[in-house]
Backbone of each chain as ProteinMPNN parsed JSONL, in Angstrom:
{"seq_chain_A": "MVTIEFLGPIQKAPLTLEASSLRDVAEVLKQDAEMAQWLDNCAVAVNDTLVASLDTALKSGDKVSLLPPVCGG", "coords_chain_A": {"N_chain_A": [[65.739, 132.396, 97.577], [67.097, 129.502, 98.996], [66.449, 126.128, 99.523], [67.071, 123.927, 102.115], [67.379, 120.504, 102.741], [67.028, 117.672, 104.825], [68.033, 114.412, 104.89], [67.0, 111.003, 105.478], [68.011, 109.824, 108.701], [68.286, 112.325, 109.881], [66.816, 114.337, 111.919], [65.224, 116.817, 111.303], [63.492, 119.581, 110.212], [63.025, 120.959, 106.848], [65.041, 123.748, 105.827], [64.821, 127.299, 104.828], [66.839, 129.618, 103.136], [68.929, 132.444, 102.387], [71.555, 132.192, 100.06], [74.443, 132.051, 98.224], [76.357, 130.314, 97.504], [77.551, 127.035, 98.424], [79.292, 127.452, 100.527], [78.156, 129.442, 101.987], [75.941, 127.993, 103.002], [77.182, 126.237, 104.619], [78.219, 128.03, 106.513], [76.085, 128.783, 107.923], [74.916, 126.322, 108.882], [76.968, 125.374, 110.495], [76.61, 126.849, 112.764], [74.592, 125.647, 113.908], [73.755, 123.61, 116.663], [72.529, 121.142, 116.598], [73.326, 120.058, 114.27], [75.915, 119.414, 114.431], [76.894, 116.719, 114.65], [76.486, 115.875, 112.151], [77.604, 117.14, 109.983], [80.279, 116.481, 109.305], [80.02, 114.063, 108.171], [78.111, 113.958, 106.204], [77.1, 113.634, 102.789], [76.504, 115.912, 100.031], [74.093, 117.184, 98.059], [73.05, 119.082, 95.225], [70.053, 120.086, 93.805], [69.675, 117.349, 93.521], [71.877, 116.236, 92.501], [75.078, 115.066, 93.398], [77.693, 116.91, 94.928], [80.968, 118.283, 95.092], [82.273, 120.559, 95.999], [82.842, 123.432, 98.047], [82.449, 125.819, 96.782], [80.447, 125.534, 95.077], [78.096, 127.099, 93.176], [74.909, 128.588, 94.004], [71.475, 129.344, 93.31], [68.462, 131.101, 93.422], [65.738, 129.039, 94.549], [67.033, 126.678, 94.249], [67.66, 123.408, 95.549], [69.216, 121.922, 98.32], [70.51, 119.038, 99.533], [71.205, 117.053, 102.318], [72.934, 114.144, 102.893], [73.182, 111.625, 104.985], [75.435, 108.943, 106.325], [75.06, 105.862, 104.579], [73.157, 102.738, 104.392], [72.159, 100.393, 102.685], [70.275, 97.57, 101.526]], "CA_chain_A": [[65.905, 131.609, 98.728], [67.513, 128.178, 98.828], [65.898, 125.133, 100.525], [68.032, 122.816, 102.69], [66.609, 119.293, 103.201], [67.873, 116.811, 105.594], [67.407, 113.122, 104.598], [67.284, 109.726, 106.299], [67.844, 109.828, 110.133], [68.484, 113.605, 110.414], [65.435, 114.639, 112.369], [65.219, 118.223, 111.09], [62.633, 120.246, 109.144], [63.723, 121.798, 105.814], [65.25, 125.28, 106.071], [65.063, 128.074, 103.658], [67.818, 130.701, 103.561], [69.685, 133.147, 101.348], [72.852, 131.577, 99.95], [74.931, 132.105, 96.85], [77.229, 129.14, 97.334], [77.469, 126.046, 99.542], [80.012, 127.954, 101.623], [77.049, 130.184, 102.815], [75.036, 127.1, 103.653], [77.978, 125.786, 105.652], [78.437, 128.875, 107.609], [74.719, 128.697, 108.728], [74.772, 124.971, 109.529], [78.031, 125.186, 111.553], [76.2, 127.633, 113.965], [73.421, 124.878, 114.446], [74.32, 122.668, 117.523], [72.048, 119.811, 116.332], [73.918, 119.578, 113.094], [77.409, 119.132, 114.702], [77.193, 115.392, 114.579], [76.321, 115.41, 110.757], [78.413, 117.874, 108.913], [81.49, 115.707, 108.923], [79.795, 112.741, 107.5], [77.045, 113.906, 105.252], [77.268, 114.045, 101.397], [75.765, 117.028, 99.734], [73.5, 117.176, 96.664], [72.414, 120.235, 94.829], [69.146, 119.693, 92.732], [69.639, 115.956, 93.292], [73.253, 115.821, 92.015], [76.055, 115.015, 94.396], [78.636, 117.803, 94.494], [82.328, 118.061, 95.686], [83.098, 121.739, 96.234], [82.032, 124.386, 98.757], [82.237, 126.864, 95.882], [79.298, 125.255, 94.067], [77.082, 128.281, 93.129], [73.511, 128.453, 94.243], [70.536, 130.305, 92.829], [67.119, 131.088, 94.145], [65.018, 127.923, 93.96], [67.861, 125.517, 94.321], [67.411, 122.547, 96.643], [70.38, 121.458, 98.804], [70.177, 117.933, 100.256], [72.293, 116.437, 103.063], [72.749, 112.756, 102.823], [74.069, 110.917, 106.012], [75.936, 107.697, 106.004], [73.958, 104.997, 104.107], [73.335, 101.275, 104.538], [70.978, 99.769, 101.968], [70.33, 96.08, 101.443]], "C_chain_A": [[66.358, 130.098, 98.271], [66.932, 127.295, 99.918], [66.948, 124.122, 100.841], [67.131, 121.707, 103.201], [67.475, 118.254, 103.835], [67.283, 115.31, 105.509], [67.786, 112.039, 105.64], [66.991, 110.111, 107.84], [68.033, 111.311, 110.788], [67.148, 114.177, 110.762], [65.314, 116.127, 112.372], [64.383, 118.681, 109.928], [63.389, 120.92, 108.214], [63.867, 123.249, 106.266], [65.171, 126.009, 104.706], [65.89, 129.228, 104.012], [68.36, 131.381, 102.258], [71.087, 132.613, 101.237], [73.337, 131.66, 98.433], [75.912, 131.039, 96.497], [77.022, 128.174, 98.661], [78.259, 126.508, 100.712], [79.087, 128.826, 102.555], [76.199, 129.18, 103.558], [75.895, 126.572, 104.807], [78.127, 126.725, 106.848], [77.136, 128.884, 108.507], [74.63, 127.419, 109.502], [75.742, 124.79, 110.657], [77.564, 125.895, 112.878], [74.923, 126.74, 114.569], [73.932, 123.658, 115.116], [73.774, 121.322, 117.134], [72.608, 119.209, 115.083], [75.385, 119.18, 113.243], [77.777, 117.75, 114.351], [77.092, 114.935, 113.079], [77.092, 116.035, 109.713], [79.629, 117.144, 108.354], [81.276, 114.438, 108.155], [78.746, 112.683, 106.383], [77.67, 114.343, 103.746], [76.346, 115.062, 101.119], [75.367, 116.969, 98.199], [72.858, 118.601, 96.31], [71.468, 119.814, 93.552], [69.366, 118.199, 92.478], [70.967, 115.445, 92.579], [74.234, 115.975, 93.037], [77.183, 116.054, 93.807], [79.89, 117.739, 95.403], [82.945, 119.347, 96.313], [82.167, 122.848, 97.01], [81.749, 125.622, 97.876], [81.108, 126.627, 94.954], [78.28, 126.447, 94.301], [75.771, 127.809, 93.313], [72.686, 129.528, 93.843], [69.236, 130.126, 93.557], [66.321, 129.924, 93.56], [65.762, 126.631, 94.045], [67.533, 124.781, 95.661], [68.782, 121.858, 97.076], [70.044, 120.257, 99.785], [71.364, 117.373, 101.019], [71.886, 114.943, 103.277], [73.76, 112.029, 103.886], [74.608, 109.647, 105.572], [74.77, 106.637, 105.68], [74.197, 103.618, 104.43], [72.052, 100.606, 103.854], [71.176, 98.187, 101.983], [69.647, 95.355, 102.632]], "O_chain_A": [[65.939, 129.621, 97.217], [66.922, 127.664, 101.093], [67.61, 123.553, 99.973], [66.226, 121.948, 104.001], [68.587, 118.008, 103.369], [66.188, 115.039, 106.003], [68.684, 112.156, 106.474], [65.925, 110.622, 108.185], [67.951, 111.489, 112.004], [66.39, 114.484, 109.842], [65.304, 116.689, 113.468], [64.551, 118.221, 108.799], [64.405, 121.495, 108.605], [63.025, 123.852, 106.931], [65.408, 125.444, 103.638], [65.706, 129.807, 105.083], [68.201, 130.841, 101.164], [71.786, 132.574, 102.25], [72.575, 131.325, 97.526], [76.268, 130.867, 95.331], [76.45, 128.519, 99.695], [77.994, 126.055, 101.826], [79.288, 128.882, 103.769], [75.76, 129.478, 104.669], [75.373, 126.461, 105.916], [78.157, 126.305, 108.005], [77.216, 128.988, 109.731], [74.292, 127.44, 110.685], [75.43, 124.15, 111.661], [78.061, 125.579, 113.959], [74.334, 127.106, 115.586], [74.459, 122.754, 114.468], [74.505, 120.349, 117.317], [72.424, 118.021, 114.82], [76.008, 118.678, 112.308], [78.857, 117.537, 113.802], [77.513, 113.831, 112.733], [77.224, 115.486, 108.619], [79.948, 117.18, 107.165], [82.187, 113.839, 107.584], [78.499, 111.665, 105.738], [78.534, 115.205, 103.588], [75.38, 115.186, 101.873], [76.168, 116.75, 97.291], [72.178, 119.177, 97.159], [71.92, 119.328, 92.515], [69.26, 117.778, 91.326], [71.039, 114.298, 92.138], [74.258, 117.067, 93.605], [77.536, 116.103, 92.629], [79.792, 117.124, 96.465], [83.945, 119.291, 97.028], [81.009, 123.104, 96.68], [80.865, 126.405, 98.22], [80.832, 127.469, 94.099], [77.755, 126.704, 95.384], [75.442, 126.717, 92.85], [73.124, 130.667, 94.001], [68.981, 129.116, 94.212], [66.198, 129.772, 92.345], [65.156, 125.567, 93.921], [67.201, 125.377, 96.686], [69.429, 121.262, 96.215], [69.347, 120.48, 100.775], [72.44, 117.223, 100.439], [70.799, 114.569, 103.718], [74.959, 111.887, 103.646], [74.271, 109.234, 104.462], [73.744, 106.548, 106.355], [75.335, 103.261, 104.735], [71.042, 100.342, 104.506], [72.197, 97.672, 102.44], [69.628, 94.124, 102.676]]}, "seq_chain_B": "MLELYDGALNVPEIITRWYAEETDYNYGAYIPFVGTVREEDGIDGLSFDVYEPILNAWFESWVTKAALLGAKLKMAHSRGDVLVHESSYIAAVFSPKRRVALETIEQFVEDFKASAPIWKYDLKNGQRLYARERSTAIQGAGLLGRAL", "coords_chain_B": {"N_chain_B": [[65.927, 98.179, 85.359], [64.318, 99.427, 88.155], [62.853, 98.644, 91.076], [60.785, 99.541, 93.755], [59.303, 98.803, 96.91], [56.689, 98.788, 99.296], [57.419, 97.581, 102.406], [58.223, 93.98, 102.896], [59.903, 92.111, 100.309], [58.536, 90.119, 97.605], [59.972, 87.606, 96.887], [60.092, 85.063, 95.311], [58.227, 85.863, 93.345], [59.36, 87.994, 92.179], [61.885, 87.22, 91.183], [61.28, 85.198, 89.429], [59.733, 86.539, 87.635], [61.509, 88.324, 86.491], [63.292, 86.565, 85.382], [61.592, 85.477, 83.451], [61.102, 87.756, 81.806], [63.42, 88.104, 80.529], [63.953, 85.882, 78.808], [64.039, 85.787, 76.057], [66.351, 87.064, 75.281], [68.787, 85.858, 74.884], [70.607, 85.615, 76.985], [73.147, 84.102, 78.696], [73.706, 83.848, 81.339], [72.35, 84.306, 84.602], [72.239, 86.084, 87.529], [70.894, 86.37, 90.539], [70.925, 88.31, 93.475], [69.972, 87.968, 96.745], [68.966, 89.767, 99.653], [68.404, 89.119, 102.86], [66.798, 89.698, 105.964], [68.568, 89.084, 108.886], [68.215, 87.274, 112.037], [69.255, 89.045, 114.733], [71.153, 90.414, 117.485], [68.604, 90.763, 118.92], [66.718, 92.061, 117.302], [63.602, 92.859, 115.871], [63.284, 93.358, 113.208], [64.189, 95.239, 110.286], [64.239, 98.577, 109.08], [63.612, 100.869, 106.352], [64.658, 103.927, 104.873], [64.294, 105.598, 101.728], [65.776, 107.502, 99.223], [64.579, 108.656, 96.531], [65.133, 110.146, 94.097], [67.966, 110.49, 93.783], [68.692, 107.915, 94.055], [67.703, 106.791, 91.757], [69.183, 107.931, 89.782], [71.66, 107.083, 90.428], [71.389, 104.224, 89.883], [70.612, 104.358, 87.273], [73.174, 105.06, 86.187], [74.604, 102.826, 86.663], [73.253, 100.978, 85.094], [73.924, 101.973, 82.481], [76.686, 101.565, 82.522], [76.854, 98.665, 82.783], [75.667, 98.019, 80.379], [77.548, 98.607, 78.553], [79.085, 96.393, 78.737], [77.507, 94.493, 77.713], [75.656, 93.564, 79.507], [72.648, 93.423, 81.641], [71.041, 95.166, 84.324], [68.991, 94.592, 87.063], [66.982, 95.652, 89.934], [65.563, 95.379, 93.153], [64.007, 96.939, 96.056], [63.038, 97.379, 99.439], [60.924, 99.674, 101.161], [60.381, 101.145, 104.357], [59.213, 98.915, 106.896], [60.75, 95.725, 107.375], [60.585, 92.399, 108.377], [62.363, 90.169, 110.544], [63.801, 87.424, 108.783], [62.477, 87.953, 106.472], [62.944, 89.405, 103.138], [64.62, 92.261, 101.782], [66.033, 93.215, 99.616], [66.9, 92.844, 96.282], [69.366, 92.227, 93.802], [70.128, 91.862, 90.426], [71.838, 90.478, 87.782], [72.014, 90.091, 84.145], [73.717, 88.447, 81.68], [75.527, 87.77, 78.649], [77.65, 85.857, 79.1], [79.163, 83.966, 81.897], [81.327, 85.202, 83.277], [81.351, 88.081, 83.182], [78.936, 88.414, 84.23], [79.255, 87.486, 86.886], [81.372, 89.232, 87.848], [80.261, 91.686, 87.628], [78.033, 91.624, 89.253], [79.187, 91.628, 91.757], [80.646, 94.035, 91.878], [78.462, 95.714, 91.562], [76.841, 95.397, 93.673], [78.56, 95.968, 95.983], [79.03, 98.448, 95.455], [76.611, 99.556, 95.679], [76.096, 99.167, 98.529], [77.867, 101.094, 99.338], [77.117, 103.601, 98.334], [74.36, 103.942, 97.556], [71.444, 105.92, 98.16], [70.026, 105.111, 100.801], [68.712, 104.408, 103.947], [69.15, 102.629, 107.003], [67.401, 101.181, 109.673], [67.269, 99.726, 112.93], [64.571, 97.672, 114.053], [63.651, 97.56, 117.243], [62.418, 96.66, 120.458], [60.058, 98.112, 120.116], [61.14, 100.468, 119.01], [62.678, 102.598, 116.417], [65.741, 102.582, 115.317], [68.44, 104.211, 114.011], [70.881, 102.663, 112.094], [73.645, 103.42, 112.744], [76.479, 102.682, 113.112], [76.849, 100.732, 111.299], [76.649, 101.934, 108.965], [77.774, 103.67, 105.982], [79.664, 106.482, 105.082], [78.993, 108.402, 102.238], [81.036, 108.66, 99.323], [83.056, 111.492, 99.273], [81.842, 112.714, 101.343], [81.314, 115.042, 104.129], [81.795, 117.576, 103.244], [80.521, 120.002, 104.141], [81.477, 120.27, 106.576], [84.007, 121.145, 106.42], [86.795, 123.356, 107.117], [86.075, 126.779, 106.832]], "CA_chain_B": [[64.616, 98.347, 85.981], [64.428, 99.602, 89.626], [61.593, 98.52, 91.687], [60.576, 99.83, 95.238], [58.101, 98.193, 97.511], [56.427, 99.178, 100.681], [57.447, 96.332, 103.253], [59.116, 92.933, 102.344], [59.854, 91.764, 98.856], [57.935, 88.755, 97.286], [61.193, 87.175, 96.214], [59.874, 84.187, 94.236], [57.487, 86.463, 92.184], [60.238, 88.956, 91.44], [63.119, 86.644, 90.442], [60.642, 84.394, 88.551], [59.203, 87.439, 86.592], [62.688, 88.833, 85.809], [63.664, 85.402, 84.516], [60.613, 85.323, 82.274], [61.327, 88.877, 80.983], [64.734, 88.066, 79.707], [64.203, 84.656, 78.163], [64.218, 85.938, 74.707], [67.52, 88.048, 74.879], [69.865, 85.089, 74.634], [71.507, 85.773, 78.03], [73.482, 82.739, 79.133], [73.856, 83.999, 82.789], [71.267, 85.25, 85.292], [72.662, 85.973, 88.878], [70.184, 87.201, 91.515], [71.557, 88.318, 94.832], [68.857, 88.318, 97.612], [69.342, 90.23, 100.94], [67.357, 88.661, 103.884], [67.088, 90.209, 107.354], [68.845, 88.033, 109.908], [67.944, 87.506, 113.471], [70.62, 89.249, 115.207], [71.008, 91.413, 118.498], [67.299, 90.876, 119.469], [65.922, 92.886, 116.44], [62.394, 92.402, 115.341], [63.452, 93.518, 111.809], [64.919, 96.451, 109.882], [63.296, 99.51, 108.451], [64.437, 101.53, 105.377], [64.158, 105.175, 104.171], [64.858, 105.527, 100.466], [65.665, 108.894, 98.574], [64.395, 108.127, 95.187], [65.823, 110.828, 93.003], [69.485, 110.162, 93.751], [68.767, 106.412, 93.858], [67.367, 106.425, 90.367], [70.279, 108.457, 89.077], [72.841, 106.041, 90.65], [70.946, 103.098, 89.276], [70.717, 104.482, 85.766], [74.506, 105.11, 85.823], [75.049, 101.347, 86.552], [72.622, 100.336, 83.864], [74.758, 102.385, 81.325], [77.96, 100.927, 82.657], [76.735, 97.286, 82.478], [75.196, 97.878, 78.996], [78.833, 98.581, 77.751], [79.73, 94.987, 78.855], [76.411, 93.522, 77.192], [74.931, 92.99, 80.657], [71.527, 94.052, 82.094], [70.856, 95.084, 85.737], [67.642, 94.882, 87.814], [67.06, 95.812, 91.331], [64.406, 95.713, 93.956], [64.383, 97.246, 97.395], [62.033, 97.724, 100.318], [60.753, 100.977, 101.932], [59.564, 100.88, 105.668], [59.594, 97.707, 107.748], [60.91, 94.445, 106.855], [60.732, 91.682, 109.624], [63.358, 89.052, 110.447], [63.564, 86.231, 107.815], [62.035, 88.538, 105.209], [63.931, 89.995, 102.298], [64.529, 93.673, 101.544], [66.844, 93.579, 98.505], [67.4, 91.823, 95.269], [69.984, 92.781, 92.686], [70.327, 90.802, 89.522], [72.506, 90.799, 86.527], [71.9, 89.123, 83.071], [74.827, 88.652, 80.714], [75.776, 86.591, 77.746], [78.567, 84.782, 79.667], [79.088, 84.067, 83.315], [82.44, 85.995, 83.937], [80.825, 89.421, 83.228], [77.849, 88.497, 85.379], [79.913, 87.425, 88.361], [82.202, 90.316, 88.312], [79.265, 92.866, 87.661], [77.165, 91.529, 90.476], [80.0, 91.911, 92.931], [80.846, 95.406, 91.926], [77.279, 96.636, 91.781], [76.36, 95.173, 95.179], [79.456, 96.703, 96.815], [78.879, 100.03, 95.286], [75.265, 99.868, 96.296], [76.229, 99.376, 99.929], [78.619, 102.35, 99.792], [76.652, 104.766, 97.52], [72.915, 104.22, 97.311], [70.934, 106.74, 99.35], [69.139, 104.2, 101.528], [69.124, 104.494, 105.422], [68.603, 101.445, 107.646], [67.181, 101.308, 110.989], [66.902, 98.471, 113.493], [63.433, 97.687, 114.893], [63.879, 96.923, 118.481], [61.741, 97.129, 121.76], [59.18, 99.123, 119.695], [61.773, 101.733, 118.511], [63.212, 102.566, 115.113], [67.024, 103.029, 115.634], [69.433, 104.456, 112.898], [72.086, 101.761, 112.277], [74.864, 104.251, 112.412], [77.685, 101.985, 113.141], [76.875, 99.812, 110.078], [76.411, 102.772, 107.812], [79.013, 104.151, 105.307], [79.623, 107.877, 104.309], [79.051, 108.517, 100.78], [82.259, 109.3, 98.898], [82.972, 113.03, 99.212], [80.937, 113.338, 102.475], [82.001, 115.907, 104.89], [81.916, 118.882, 102.517], [80.008, 121.209, 104.789], [82.214, 120.299, 107.859], [85.337, 121.623, 106.144], [87.145, 124.661, 107.626], [85.759, 127.848, 105.821]], "C_chain_B": [[64.895, 98.426, 87.51], [63.033, 99.554, 90.23], [61.59, 98.742, 93.325], [59.315, 99.373, 95.597], [57.987, 98.65, 98.871], [56.432, 97.681, 101.498], [58.254, 95.262, 102.434], [58.806, 92.65, 100.959], [59.257, 90.289, 98.715], [58.988, 88.187, 96.319], [60.833, 86.09, 95.121], [59.076, 84.911, 93.069], [58.459, 87.297, 91.43], [61.28, 88.291, 90.639], [62.48, 85.796, 89.27], [60.23, 85.398, 87.355], [60.49, 88.001, 85.827], [63.195, 87.793, 84.951], [62.847, 85.347, 83.264], [60.951, 86.575, 81.32], [62.512, 88.693, 80.122], [64.913, 86.858, 78.857], [64.474, 84.75, 76.694], [65.467, 86.745, 74.233], [68.755, 87.246, 74.899], [71.047, 85.329, 75.757], [71.887, 84.316, 78.516], [73.561, 82.677, 80.683], [72.942, 84.869, 83.46], [71.771, 85.0, 86.741], [71.857, 86.824, 89.748], [70.827, 87.177, 92.795], [70.318, 88.794, 95.684], [69.383, 88.598, 99.069], [68.271, 89.894, 101.881], [67.797, 89.177, 105.263], [67.311, 88.954, 108.228], [68.363, 88.421, 111.267], [69.243, 87.856, 114.218], [70.366, 90.455, 116.373], [69.558, 91.724, 118.914], [66.431, 91.795, 118.555], [64.676, 92.249, 116.092], [62.395, 92.444, 113.783], [64.15, 94.752, 111.63], [63.746, 97.337, 109.151], [64.226, 100.408, 107.509], [63.833, 102.897, 104.884], [64.905, 105.121, 102.822], [64.8, 107.067, 99.779], [65.696, 108.575, 97.061], [65.159, 108.902, 94.071], [67.35, 110.457, 92.757], [69.585, 108.542, 93.494], [68.683, 106.048, 92.446], [68.498, 106.851, 89.443], [71.548, 107.532, 89.076], [72.455, 104.776, 89.96], [71.182, 103.189, 87.819], [72.334, 104.492, 85.256], [75.107, 103.766, 85.695], [74.436, 100.721, 85.41], [73.56, 100.672, 82.597], [76.094, 101.582, 81.397], [77.896, 99.413, 82.287], [76.334, 97.133, 81.009], [76.494, 97.856, 78.102], [79.382, 97.332, 77.7], [78.664, 94.034, 78.283], [75.635, 93.099, 78.358], [73.701, 93.987, 80.97], [71.356, 93.861, 83.533], [69.43, 95.229, 86.193], [67.806, 94.938, 89.31], [65.76, 96.045, 91.906], [64.825, 96.021, 95.39], [63.101, 97.597, 98.138], [62.045, 99.229, 100.917], [60.019, 100.424, 103.146], [60.11, 99.564, 106.179], [59.613, 96.423, 107.11], [61.339, 93.526, 108.114], [61.803, 90.663, 109.397], [62.941, 87.905, 109.484], [62.848, 86.675, 106.509], [63.014, 89.137, 104.395], [63.624, 91.409, 101.842], [65.215, 94.165, 100.29], [67.041, 92.542, 97.583], [68.141, 92.672, 94.219], [70.271, 91.64, 91.827], [71.037, 91.281, 88.296], [72.275, 89.646, 85.433], [73.007, 89.464, 82.151], [74.889, 87.51, 79.768], [76.547, 85.477, 78.341], [78.68, 85.018, 81.165], [80.204, 85.019, 83.876], [81.893, 87.543, 84.101], [79.685, 89.549, 84.353], [78.351, 88.45, 86.727], [80.615, 88.596, 88.782], [81.178, 91.62, 88.381], [78.496, 92.769, 88.889], [77.845, 91.894, 91.744], [80.236, 93.441, 92.974], [79.668, 96.235, 92.164], [76.895, 96.472, 93.202], [77.222, 95.967, 96.159], [79.198, 98.207, 96.705], [77.47, 100.456, 95.825], [75.385, 100.078, 97.83], [76.934, 100.685, 100.331], [77.938, 103.675, 99.229], [75.081, 105.022, 97.488], [72.249, 104.872, 98.486], [69.73, 106.008, 99.873], [69.607, 104.261, 103.014], [68.446, 103.327, 106.147], [68.48, 101.723, 109.151], [66.757, 99.939, 111.623], [65.563, 98.65, 114.225], [63.617, 96.8, 116.048], [63.215, 97.493, 119.623], [60.741, 98.208, 121.221], [59.808, 100.527, 119.105], [62.376, 101.444, 117.154], [64.589, 103.305, 115.258], [67.917, 103.038, 114.503], [70.549, 103.434, 113.162], [73.362, 102.501, 111.948], [76.16, 103.558, 112.272], [77.941, 101.085, 111.868], [76.832, 100.567, 108.747], [77.737, 103.361, 107.32], [78.775, 105.612, 104.706], [79.839, 107.687, 102.961], [80.448, 109.171, 100.339], [82.219, 110.793, 98.795], [82.245, 113.589, 100.237], [81.982, 114.258, 103.352], [82.189, 117.371, 104.446], [81.601, 120.158, 103.427], [80.79, 121.247, 106.259], [83.663, 120.871, 107.749], [85.521, 123.11, 106.76], [86.799, 125.653, 106.472], [86.929, 128.805, 105.714]], "O_chain_B": [[65.614, 97.595, 88.064], [62.163, 100.359, 89.898], [62.37, 98.119, 94.045], [58.336, 99.459, 94.855], [58.974, 98.888, 99.566], [55.607, 96.799, 101.263], [58.878, 95.591, 101.425], [57.707, 92.869, 100.449], [59.455, 89.415, 99.559], [58.869, 88.296, 95.099], [61.317, 86.272, 94.004], [59.277, 84.554, 91.908], [58.431, 87.34, 90.2], [61.566, 88.716, 89.52], [63.102, 85.696, 88.212], [60.404, 85.041, 86.19], [60.459, 88.107, 84.6], [63.533, 88.092, 83.806], [63.365, 85.188, 82.159], [61.063, 86.372, 80.111], [62.509, 89.172, 78.988], [65.948, 86.759, 78.197], [65.097, 83.851, 76.131], [65.64, 87.059, 73.056], [69.815, 87.871, 74.929], [72.24, 85.244, 75.462], [71.02, 83.462, 78.703], [73.492, 81.595, 81.265], [72.711, 86.008, 83.053], [71.754, 83.851, 87.182], [72.105, 88.03, 89.728], [71.27, 86.115, 93.231], [69.715, 89.831, 95.407], [70.128, 87.796, 99.632], [67.177, 90.419, 101.676], [68.962, 89.103, 105.654], [66.522, 88.014, 108.323], [68.141, 89.577, 111.625], [70.177, 87.058, 114.306], [69.503, 91.316, 116.199], [69.286, 92.878, 119.243], [65.423, 92.287, 119.063], [64.694, 91.021, 116.013], [61.655, 91.712, 113.125], [64.671, 95.335, 112.581], [62.654, 96.925, 108.761], [65.394, 100.658, 107.808], [62.655, 102.975, 104.535], [66.039, 104.645, 102.778], [63.76, 107.72, 99.859], [66.732, 108.276, 96.468], [65.765, 108.277, 93.201], [67.812, 110.178, 91.651], [70.472, 108.035, 92.807], [69.399, 105.184, 91.938], [68.746, 106.201, 88.428], [72.269, 107.268, 88.114], [73.396, 104.229, 89.385], [71.803, 102.337, 87.183], [72.692, 104.036, 84.17], [75.951, 103.501, 84.839], [75.107, 99.927, 84.75], [73.907, 99.795, 81.807], [76.531, 101.003, 80.403], [78.768, 98.925, 81.567], [76.681, 96.101, 80.434], [76.534, 97.195, 77.064], [80.122, 97.042, 76.76], [78.883, 92.825, 78.354], [74.871, 92.158, 78.143], [73.731, 95.166, 80.621], [71.458, 92.75, 84.053], [68.725, 96.054, 85.611], [68.706, 94.309, 89.868], [64.917, 96.753, 91.355], [65.81, 95.488, 95.9], [62.154, 98.075, 97.514], [63.092, 99.85, 101.102], [59.226, 99.485, 103.086], [61.252, 99.171, 105.942], [58.689, 96.018, 106.404], [62.31, 93.842, 108.802], [62.134, 90.314, 108.264], [61.772, 87.518, 109.454], [62.649, 85.882, 105.588], [64.055, 89.43, 104.981], [62.471, 91.722, 101.545], [65.059, 95.321, 99.896], [67.33, 91.411, 97.974], [67.631, 93.706, 93.788], [70.615, 90.56, 92.306], [70.825, 92.406, 87.842], [72.332, 88.456, 85.741], [73.237, 90.636, 81.854], [74.378, 86.422, 80.032], [76.216, 84.305, 78.163], [78.352, 86.094, 81.664], [79.968, 85.603, 84.934], [82.053, 88.119, 85.177], [79.539, 90.48, 85.144], [77.974, 89.22, 87.61], [80.522, 88.993, 89.944], [81.389, 92.5, 89.215], [78.304, 93.784, 89.557], [77.232, 92.391, 92.688], [80.039, 94.06, 94.02], [79.723, 97.276, 92.819], [76.638, 97.475, 93.867], [76.684, 96.585, 97.078], [79.164, 99.006, 97.641], [77.256, 101.558, 96.331], [74.843, 101.046, 98.365], [76.703, 101.281, 101.382], [78.259, 104.76, 99.715], [74.612, 106.157, 97.407], [72.431, 104.476, 99.637], [68.592, 106.239, 99.464], [70.807, 104.17, 103.273], [67.265, 103.072, 105.914], [69.311, 102.382, 109.776], [66.043, 99.137, 111.022], [65.389, 99.637, 114.939], [63.724, 95.577, 115.965], [63.352, 98.695, 119.855], [60.607, 99.215, 121.916], [59.115, 101.496, 118.796], [62.573, 100.296, 116.757], [64.601, 104.534, 115.315], [68.203, 101.959, 113.983], [71.087, 103.341, 114.265], [74.048, 102.203, 110.97], [76.9, 103.853, 111.333], [79.069, 100.772, 111.487], [76.946, 100.022, 107.649], [78.685, 103.535, 108.087], [77.831, 105.864, 103.958], [80.713, 106.944, 102.513], [80.913, 110.122, 100.967], [81.273, 111.293, 98.186], [81.955, 114.785, 100.203], [83.208, 114.191, 103.263], [82.668, 118.232, 105.184], [82.314, 121.161, 103.436], [80.672, 122.231, 106.989], [84.393, 121.05, 108.724], [84.588, 123.904, 106.877], [87.159, 125.426, 105.317], [86.877, 129.76, 104.939]]}, "name": "protein", "num_of_chains": 2, "seq": "MVTIEFLGPIQKAPLTLEASSLRDVAEVLKQDAEMAQWLDNCAVAVNDTLVASLDTALKSGDKVSLLPPVCGGMLELYDGALNVPEIITRWYAEETDYNYGAYIPFVGTVREEDGIDGLSFDVYEPILNAWFESWVTKAALLGAKLKMAHSRGDVLVHESSYIAAVFSPKRRVALETIEQFVEDFKASAPIWKYDLKNGQRLYARERSTAIQGAGLLGRAL"}
């Protein structure tokens, strides 16, 4: 199982699901109406490293984080 | 060195301590940048969420980059609420000469605004409201929204 965590202003509890790549995660989240406003603007990290491909492989125990637009300072 | 604090920063303590820490290293330039919460649009203050694992990695990559130029970076940021006229952010660079320090502080602060995993909220009328319009999508964002 892979854990999906939603950071900052995304008011959503973590999910756990079966996924072998980020493509699988995208398929699940695209069906979630409350995520519609976030998927186009969130960066994605796997085990706290930012990634750039939907083909990024996932294994059991991995953590996927969604990072919405930022504004520090 | 990255320091996170709950609430507002004690600016005089931090920039004085950082100055003292580096006096023996022969740096000719020390440039601190202090970010202070302005009174604007009726807010009582700002509030911040910080995601430390990726912030730490981002900061360490900058420390390495600055070291190649002979410079040293320090940063402090708040978590939680910071009221109007209090400060939430300090970035500082030390370097042997001013040109590297001036260029590095500008690049570092701009990349911080675009990349550091920190989320800002307005404190207004007892609510904590995500500052969405002032926020920037991290480079590469939108991956999960692409057509499958």
